[in-house]
C-alpha positions in Angstrom: -14.9 5.8 7.3 -17.9 3.7 6.4 -16.1 1.5 3.9 -17.0 -2.1 3.3 -14.3 -4.5 4.5 -13.2 -5.4 1.0 -12.2 -1.8 0.3 -10.2 -1.6 3.5 -8.3 -4.7 2.6 -7.6 -3.4 -0.9 -6.6 -0.1 0.5 -4.2 -1.7 2.9 -2.7 -3.9 0.1 -2.2 -0.8 -2.1 -0.5 1.1 0.8 1.8 -1.8 1.5 2.7 -2.1 -2.2 3.4 1.6 -2.4 5.7 1.5 0.7 7.5 -1.5 -0.7 8.1 0.2 -4.1 9.2 3.4 -2.3 11.8 1.4 -0.3 13.0 -0.3 -3.5 13.4 3.0 -5.3 15.4 4.5 -2.3 17.6 1.5 -2.0 18.4 1.6 -5.7 19.8 5.1 -5.5 
């Protein structure tokens, strides 16, 4: 995992976003 710090931050943000969207989708059903 030799990623620069910026990539890690972006990756984390994307993951958090995906989880949030997933939660919204589930709560909508």
